[in-house]
N, C-alpha and C positions, 0 to 999 in steps of 0.2 A: 504494500500500500504506500502511495506517495502521501506524505503528511504535510507537504508544503502548499500554502494558499497565498496567492497574490491578490492583494486588495487595492482597489483604486478609490480613494476617498472622494465623496462628492465635493466638487469645487464650485462654490456659489457663483464665482465670477464667470464661469462658462456653462453653468447648468441651465438647461432649458427643458420645459415640459413639451412632450410631443406624443405621438401615438405609442411609442415604446416606453417612454418615461412618463407615466401618469402621475407620479408623486410630485408634490412641490418640494422645494429645497429642504425645508425643515423636516418633512417626512423622510426624505432620502437620507438625511444625516442620522435620524433616529434609527432607520433600518440598517445603515452602515455600522453604527455602534452596536446594535443588537447582533449583527453577523460577526463582528469582531469578537464580541464576548462569547458567542456560541462556539465559534471555531476554536478559540483559545481554551474554553472549558473542555472541549472534546479532544484536546491535545494536539491540534494542528500547529504547525510552525507558520506564523503569520509574517508576511512581507508586505509592507505598505509601499506602493509605488510612489516615487517622488513626482512633484509637479514640474515635469519637464516635457519636452516635445514628444509626440507619439513615437517618432523614430528613436529618440534617446531612451524612452521607456522600453521599447521592444529590445533594444540592445542591452539594457539593464537586466531584463528578464532572461535573455539568452545567456548573459554572463553568469547569472545566478544558477542557471540550469546546467552550465558547462561542468562536466565531471572532473576536469583537470585539477 
């Protein structure tokens, strides 16, 4: 089992509601905090992705997954 979870926090400065994101910003933050707590309680290793560009975040995740 892989116990690593990557989390992207809701960023109010870029957050928008749309068909896929029906929650408002405050609800998204509450849900994020609930998920962080739940995954932690279940023993998962949490990694919060930094507020950087999509390309940089993808590179960050790939570096963390690199078994070297």
